[in-house]
C-alpha positions in Angstrom: 17.7 -3.0 13.2 19.5 -5.8 12.2 23.0 -5.3 10.4 24.5 -6.4 7.0 26.4 -9.1 8.6 23.1 -10.8 10.1 21.8 -13.8 7.9 18.6 -12.0 7.8 19.4 -8.7 7.2 16.1 -6.6 7.3 15.0 -4.3 4.6 13.6 -5.6 1.1 10.8 -9.1 -13.5 8.0 -9.0 -14.3 5.9 -10.8 -17.1 2.5 -11.4 -18.3 1.0 -14.6 -19.9 0.6 -14.2 -23.6 -0.7 -16.5 -26.4 0.1 -16.3 -30.1 -3.5 -16.7 -31.8 -3.1 -18.9 -34.8 -5.3 -17.8 -38.0 -8.6 -20.1 -38.4 -7.7 -20.3 -42.0 -4.2 -21.0 -43.6 -3.2 -17.4 -44.9 -2.6 -17.4 -48.9 -0.9 -15.0 -50.7 -2.7 -12.1 -52.6 -3.4 -13.3 -56.1 -1.9 -11.7 -59.1 -3.5 -9.0 -61.2 -5.4 -11.0 -63.8 -5.8 -8.2 -66.1 -4.9 -8.9 -69.7 -0.9 -7.9 -70.0 -0.4 -7.5 -66.5 3.2 -8.2 -65.3 3.5 -11.3 -63.7 4.7 -10.8 -59.8 8.3 -11.5 -59.1 9.1 -14.7 -57.9 9.7 -15.5 -54.1 12.2 -17.4 -52.7 9.6 -18.1 -49.8 5.6 -18.4 -49.5 4.2 -15.4 -47.7 3.4 -17.7 -44.9 6.6 -18.6 -44.2 8.1 -14.7 -44.2 4.9 -14.3 -41.8 5.9 -17.0 -39.3 9.5 -16.0 -39.5 8.7 -12.3 -38.7 6.6 -13.8 -35.9 9.6 -15.7 -34.8 11.7 -12.5 -34.5 9.0 -11.0 -32.7 9.0 -13.7 -30.2 12.6 -13.6 -29.7 12.2 -9.9 -29.0 9.6 -10.8 -26.7 11.9 -13.2 -24.7 14.9 -11.0 -24.8 13.2 -7.6 -23.9 10.3 -8.8 -21.8 7.4 -7.9 -24.1 3.8 -8.9 -24.6 2.4 -9.2 -28.2 -1.2 -9.3 -29.0 -2.8 -9.6 -32.5 -5.7 -7.6 -33.0 -7.9 -6.9 -35.9 -7.4 -3.3 -37.6 -10.7 -2.0 -36.2 -9.8 -2.9 -32.8 -6.4 -1.6 -32.8 -5.4 1.1 -29.7 -3.1 3.8 -30.7 0.7 3.2 -30.2 3.4 1.2 -32.0 2.4 -1.6 -34.1 3.6 -3.8 -36.8 0.9 -4.0 -39.7 0.5 -6.4 -42.7 -1.6 -4.7 -45.5 -2.2 -7.8 -47.3 -3.7 -9.7 -44.1 -5.7 -6.8 -42.7 -4.4 -7.9 -39.2 -2.5 -5.9 -36.9 0.1 -7.0 -34.5 0.1 -4.8 -31.7 3.3 -5.1 -29.5 2.3 -4.1 -25.9 5.7 -3.5 -23.6 5.3 -4.7 -20.3 7.4 -2.0 -18.8 4.7 0.4 -19.8 2.6 -1.0 -17.0 5.6 -0.9 -14.6 6.2 2.8 -15.6 2.4 3.7 -15.1 2.3 2.0 -11.5 5.5 3.6 -10.6 4.4 7.1 -11.6 0.9 6.7 -10.0 2.4 5.4 -6.5 5.5 7.2 -6.0 3.8 10.4 -4.4 2.4 7.9 -1.9 6.0 6.6 -0.6 8.0 8.2 1.6 11.6 8.0 3.4 11.8 7.8 7.0 15.0 8.9 8.8 15.4 8.0 12.5 18.1 8.6 14.8 19.2 7.3 18.7 21.6 7.8 20.9 24.6 5.3 21.4 27.6 5.0 23.7 29.6 6.9 20.7 26.9 9.6 20.1 24.1 9.5 17.8 23.4 6.8 15.1 20.6 7.2 12.3 18.7 4.7 10.1 16.7 4.8 7.3 13.5 3.1 6.0 10.5 3.5 4.0 6.5 4.4 4.5 3.3 4.4 2.9 0.9 7.5 2.9 -2.3 5.7 4.6 -4.9 8.3 4.1 -5.0 12.2 4.1 -5.0 12.7 7.8 -1.2 12.1 7.5 -0.9 8.5 9.0 2.0 6.5 7.7 2.3 2.8 7.6 5.9 1.3 8.3 7.7 -1.5 9.8 8.2 -1.3 13.5 11.7 -2.1 13.7 12.7 1.1 11.7 11.0 3.5 14.5 11.3 2.0 17.7 13.9 3.1 20.2 14.6 6.3 18.3 14.8 9.9 19.5 13.9 11.8 16.4 11.8 10.9 13.2 11.6 12.6 9.8 9.8 11.8 7.1 10.5 13.1 3.4 7.8 13.1 0.7 8.5 12.3 -2.9 8.7 16.2 -3.8 11.8 16.1 -1.5 10.1 18.2 1.3 10.4 17.2 4.8 8.1 16.7 8.0 8.6 16.0 11.5 6.9 12.7 12.5 5.7 11.3 15.6 5.0 7.5 16.4 1.3 6.7 17.1 1.5 2.9 17.9 2.9 -0.3 17.1 2.4 -4.0 17.2 5.8 -5.4 18.0 7.1 -8.1 18.5 3.6 -9.5 17.2 3.6 -7.8 14.0 6.5 -5.9 12.4 3.8 -2.7 11.8 4.4 0.8 13.0 2.1 4.2 12.4 3.4 7.6 12.4 1.5 10.7 11.5 2.7 14.0 9.7 1.0 17.0 9.0 -2.0 16.5 6.6 -1.1 18.6 3.8 -1.2 17.5 0.1 -0.8 14.0 0.8 -1.9 11.0 -1.7 -2.8 8.1 0.1 -2.1 4.5 -1.8 -4.9 2.5 -2.8 -4.9 -0.7 -0.9 -5.3 -4.3 -2.6 -6.2 -7.6 -1.8 -3.3 -9.6 -0.7 -5.2 -13.0 -0.7 -5.6 -12.7 -4.3 -2.3 -12.8 -5.4 -1.3 -15.8 -7.3 2.2 -17.7 -7.7 4.2 -16.0 -10.4 2.2 -13.0 -10.3 4.0 -9.9 -11.4 4.7 -7.4 -8.6 6.7 -4.1 -8.2 8.6 -3.0 -4.9 9.2 0.9 -4.4 11.2 1.9 -1.6 14.4 4.0 -0.5 17.3 1.5 -0.6 20.7 2.7 1.2 19.3 6.2 2.0 20.6 7.5 -1.4 18.3 6.2 -3.8 15.0 7.7 -3.2 11.8 6.0 -4.9 13.7 3.2 -6.2 11.7 0.9 -8.4 12.3 -3.2 -9.0 10.2 -5.6 -10.5 9.6 -9.1 -10.0 7.1 -12.1 -9.5 5.3 -13.6 -6.3 7.7 -16.6 -5.7 5.7 -18.0 -2.8 2.6 -17.1 -0.7 1.7 -18.3 3.0 5.5 -18.7 3.8 6.2 -19.5 7.4 9.2 -17.4 8.9 10.2 -16.5 12.4 10.4 -12.9 12.8 11.4 -11.3 16.3 10.3 -14.5 18.0 6.7 -14.8 16.4 6.1 -17.4 13.6 4.6 -15.3 10.6 2.3 -17.8 8.8 1.5 -16.2 5.7 4.6 -13.9 4.3 4.9 -13.0 0.5 8.0 -14.2 -0.8 9.2 -12.2 -4.1 12.4 -12.0 -6.0 12.0 -8.3 -6.7 15.1 -6.5 -5.6 15.0 -5.4 -2.0 17.6 -3.8 0.0 18.4 -1.9 3.1 16.2 1.2 3.2 13.1 -0.8 1.4 11.9 -1.9 4.6 8.4 -0.4 5.5 7.7 0.6 1.6 5.5 -0.9 -1.0 5.1 -4.3 -2.8 2.4 -3.5 -5.5 0.2 -5.5 -8.0 0.1 -4.0 -11.8 -2.9 -2.2 -10.9 -0.9 -0.1 -8.6 -2.3 -1.7 -5.5 -0.7 -2.3 -2.2 -0.4 -6.1 -1.6 2.7 -6.0 0.6 5.1 -4.1 2.9 8.6 -5.8 2.4 10.0 -6.5 5.7 13.3 -9.0 5.6 15.5 -10.2 2.7 17.7 -13.5 3.1 21.3 -12.6 2.2 22.8 -15.9 3.1 22.5 -19.3 4.7 23.0 -20.6 8.2 26.4 -22.0 6.7 27.1 -18.5 4.9 26.3 -19.8 1.5 24.9 -16.7 -0.5 21.4 -16.3 -1.3 19.7 -14.2 -4.0 16.0 -13.2 -4.7 14.5 -14.1 -1.5 12.7 -11.4 0.1 9.5 -11.4 2.5 6.7 -8.9 2.8 3.9 -8.7 5.4 0.4 -9.5 3.3 -1.3 -5.8 3.0 -4.6 -7.3 4.5 -3.1 -8.0 8.1 -0.6 -4.9 7.9 -3.5 -2.7 6.9 -6.0 -4.1 9.5 -3.6 -4.0 12.0 -2.5 -0.2 11.1 -6.0 0.6 11.3 -6.5 -1.1 14.8 -3.7 1.1 16.0 -5.2 4.4 14.6 -8.7 3.5 16.1 -7.1 2.8 19.5 -5.1 5.7 19.6 -1.8 3.8 19.5 -2.7 1.7 22.5 -3.2 -1.5 20.3 -4.3 -3.9 22.7 -1.8 -7.1 23.0 -1.3 -9.3 26.0 1.9 -9.4 28.3 3.0 -11.9 30.7 5.9 -10.0 32.4 8.7 -12.2 31.4 11.5 -12.7 29.0 12.3 -16.2 27.2 14.1 -18.1 24.7 12.4 -20.3 22.4 14.0 -23.9 22.8 15.6 -24.4 19.3 18.4 -26.7 18.7 21.0 -24.1 19.1 19.3 -22.8 22.3 19.2 -26.6 23.3 22.8 -26.8 22.7 23.7 -23.8 24.9 21.6 -25.5 27.8 22.4 -29.2 27.6 20.9 -29.8 31.0 17.1 -28.5 29.9 14.3 -31.2 30.9 12.3 -30.5 27.6 13.6 -29.9 23.7 10.1 -27.8 23.1 8.8 -24.9 24.7 10.2 -21.4 26.1 12.9 -21.4 28.6 12.1 -18.4 31.1 15.1 -16.2 31.5 13.7 -13.0 33.2 10.6 -12.6 35.3 9.5 -8.7 36.0 9.1 -8.2 39.4 5.5 -7.3 40.5 4.3 -8.6 36.6 1.7 -11.2 35.9 4.1 -14.2 35.8 5.9 -13.3 38.9 2.5 -12.8 40.7 1.4 -16.3 39.4 4.7 -18.0 40.8 6.7 -18.3 37.5 10.5 -18.4 38.2 13.3 -18.1 36.0 14.4 -21.5 34.4 10.9 -22.7 33.9 9.8 -24.3 30.7 6.6 -23.1 29.6 5.1 -25.8 27.4 1.5 -24.6 27.0 -0.4 -21.2 27.3 -4.1 -21.2 27.4 -4.4 -24.8 26.2 -2.2 -24.4 23.2 1.2 -26.4 22.8 4.1 -24.4 22.9 6.6 -26.0 20.4 8.7 -24.8 17.3 5.6 -24.6 15.1 3.4 -22.7 17.6 6.0 -20.4 19.6 5.3 -18.9 23.1 4.4 -15.5 21.5 2.2 -17.1 19.0 0.1 -18.5 21.8 0.4 -15.6 24.1 -1.2 -13.3 21.1 -4.3 -15.3 20.8 -5.0 -14.3 24.5 -6.9 -11.1 25.6 -5.3 -8.7 27.9 -6.5 -8.8 31.5 -7.6 -12.8 30.5 -6.7 -15.2 33.1 -5.1 -18.3 31.0 -3.7 -21.4 32.4 0.2 -22.0 32.1 1.8 -25.5 32.3 5.5 -25.4 32.9 8.0 -27.9 33.4 10.4 -27.1 36.5 13.2 -29.5 36.8 11.0 -32.5 35.7 8.1 -31.7 37.4 5.0 -30.1 35.4 3.3 -27.3 37.1 0.0 -25.6 36.3 -0.4 -21.9 37.1 -3.1 -19.6 36.6 -1.9 -16.2 35.0 -3.8 -13.1 35.0 -2.6 -11.4 31.7 -1.3 -7.6 31.6 -1.5 -5.3 28.6 1.7 -4.6 26.5 3.1 -1.3 27.3 
C-alpha cells in the first residue's frame, strides 16, 4: 500500500445535457376581455414574452449555479413533483434536479459497498489498512483491489448495516491486474449490478462510493468521465484501458465502486495522482479499472477456485526507465528489463538466465517502455516454452524458457 507521501498514493460533478425547446410560434399575450364595459387591462412595462424569457433566464442561472436540468413539457405530459406553471400558455416547466438521480443511485448501491479492514505484522507490532469492496453475488464473493488484501494476516468486512464478517482471500491477479476476490458468509447480501464500461463516453456523469480514511463509510462523490483508455503503469504493468475521473477519491476508496447514473458498476477506483514528479500539486485525477475487465478477472478467479492461471519466469527485474538507466550507467541497452534476481531452480535459472541480463524480447514480443516485461509475459500460457532474447554485456543471446505458474 502506498503512503500519502508517494506521488501515486493508491485509493480513489455530474451534469446532464439539456436543451431549452423554443416555441414553434411566438408567444402572444392573452387578448383583453372584449365584453362591453369591460375594464381594460393595466398597462405593462414589458411584454409577456419579455417577462417569460427573463424568467427562463433566471431558471437557467439557477441551473448553472445549482446543477439542475430543466425540461419544458406539455401539461398533460407532466409528471408529479416540483414545477413552474404558466396558466396563460398551458405549458409546464418541469425542473428536474440532477442530484435526485445521484440520491437514487446512492440509495440503491450503498448496500452493495463494503468496508475492508486488514492487518499485518510489522517490526513494531501490527499495522492496519482500510479499503472498499463490492458484493459480486449472493454467495458472498467480494471484489476489491489486490493491494488492499495481499500480505495481510486478518481480513474483516463491514456491511452497510454495520455488521461485521470475517473474510478469506479466494485469489488475486497481482501484479497483472489489481484485482482480488474475498468471500464472506452468504447472508442477506445485495449484489451490485454490473454495467458496460466500454459504453462510457467522455464527459459522462459518474458516481464514486467508498470508505475514505476508514471513518467516512459510504461516502458518495460525483464527477465525470475525464478520459477513457488511459495508459498508466501500475505494479510494473502497463494498464492500457484505465478510466480517468474527477470524482473525489481518497485513501480507503480503493476497491470501491464507480457507477453510472443507472446505478451500474463501470469501474473500480484504484489509484489517484496527488502530485507530479516535480512535486507540483495535482487535483481531480483518479483512475479506475474498467468493470468489464475487473469482473471478468474476478469471475475467472472464482471459477479457478483462486488459482487464476498466470505464467511465471522465476526472476525479479527492473524495467529500464530513464531513472533506472541513470542508476546503472553501464547498461548496454536503454530498453528492456534488467534481471536483478534469479530464483534457484526456477524456469529462468534452468534456462540459463543470469543476473545482469537485459531481456529484450519475450515470445516474439519486444520488451520496451510501451510493452513492459510483465505485459509480454502475461500474454503467454503457464507451462508454455517461449523464446527469450537477452542482451548480456553487449552479446545477444536467445534462450528457450519453459514457464512456470505464478504462485
